[in-house]
C-alpha positions, 0 to 999 in steps of 0.5 A: 499501499503506497503512503497516499493510500495508507493515511486515515484522516478518521484516526487522525480526528480521533488523537487530534484533541489529546495532541492538541491539548498536550501541544497546546496545553504543556508545550504552549505551541504558538505557531504564526502564519501557518497560512502561508503553506501554497494550495497543492504540493508543498515542501515544508522544511523545518530544524527538528529539536528535542533530542529523543522526544521532540516535538515538531510534528505534533505541534505542526499537524495540531496547526495544519489541522486547524487551518486546513481541516484534517481533510487536507493531506499532511506527510512527515518523511520519517526515519524507519525506525518508526515503522517497526513490528506493530508501529509502523501500519498506526505511524502509516495511518497518521501520515508518518511515510518511510524517507524515500525519494520515490515517497516524497515525490508521489505526495508532492505530485499528488498534490499533498503537502509533506513535511521534512526535517533535513538534518535529522537525527544530527539536527535534533541531537545538537548540543544545547550550545548550538541549539539556535543554529539551523545546521543540516549537516550538508543534506540537500536532498530535500532541494532535489526533491522539491525541484523534481516535484516542481513545488514550493518549499515552504521553510519553518523554524521553531525555538523552545523545543530544545530545552525540554532538557539539558543536551550535551552531546550527539555522543558519536564518539560512544555510537560508533562503538555500539553494536545498535549502530546498525539497527538504528542505522546512525552514529549518534547515541546522545547525551542529555540531564533532565527529569526525574532522572538526571543523566540520559544516554541514549534512551528517552527516559526523562521527562519533557519539560513544559517548554513554550514552543514557538513556531514561524511558518515563512513564505514558500520559495516557489520554483519560479523564484528559485529560476530566478535567483539561481537560474534554470538549473540550479545547483541543491545547494545554493539552494539550500544555502539560501533556504538556510538563511532565511531559517536563521534569520528568523530563528535569531528573530525568535531568540531575540524575542525569548526572554527566559528558557523554558518559560518562553 
């Protein structure tokens, strides 16, 4: 069954009230300008925060449904680990799909919207000293995907999610030596400090703090704008540089607005 056929709006409608309560109640989530997502296919590109317990997807999903209705398809390209065992069919019902170029192309050319976090685990496991830095670790595949499908790129940035606990290290030195490396498909083994167990290594043991998360949706970058800026044969690295530049400007602005850690 394809990604398009697996998504179940009825199942999503059942969990949306709980997600809304958790995101808006516990994390006091605030999403600005979701209406900037254009009609038709679009690729939402976001930074990724929160270590082992990132809240970016549910926050965006709630705001997207509140703005456009749950019937408008929204998908998320995700790590293969989310689809192991009994979790696989459930994740697919909620619009998660393995992060392959084929799946992304199918979704985008159908006129649907999908979310991608190019930085992946490298981004979400970054240390707190780089919590307000947009870093995709050189990954530009999302640009190729958008250009191939001929859809706009919608940059999104969020702040606060990386204050859910104190993220200390990506733990590359540890991850490369562990037998779980092949299973997790990652050299990273994050180290953080949080509540209630203190030091946390590699597993989601601590409870995320109720940090206020603010998300800003930026203006879409259309294929026409990309061609105007970079020519008909745009280099993905150049487009990625412009996307990240706009994201960093917006993230810096959010950082200037933020008064206190966790409290917002």
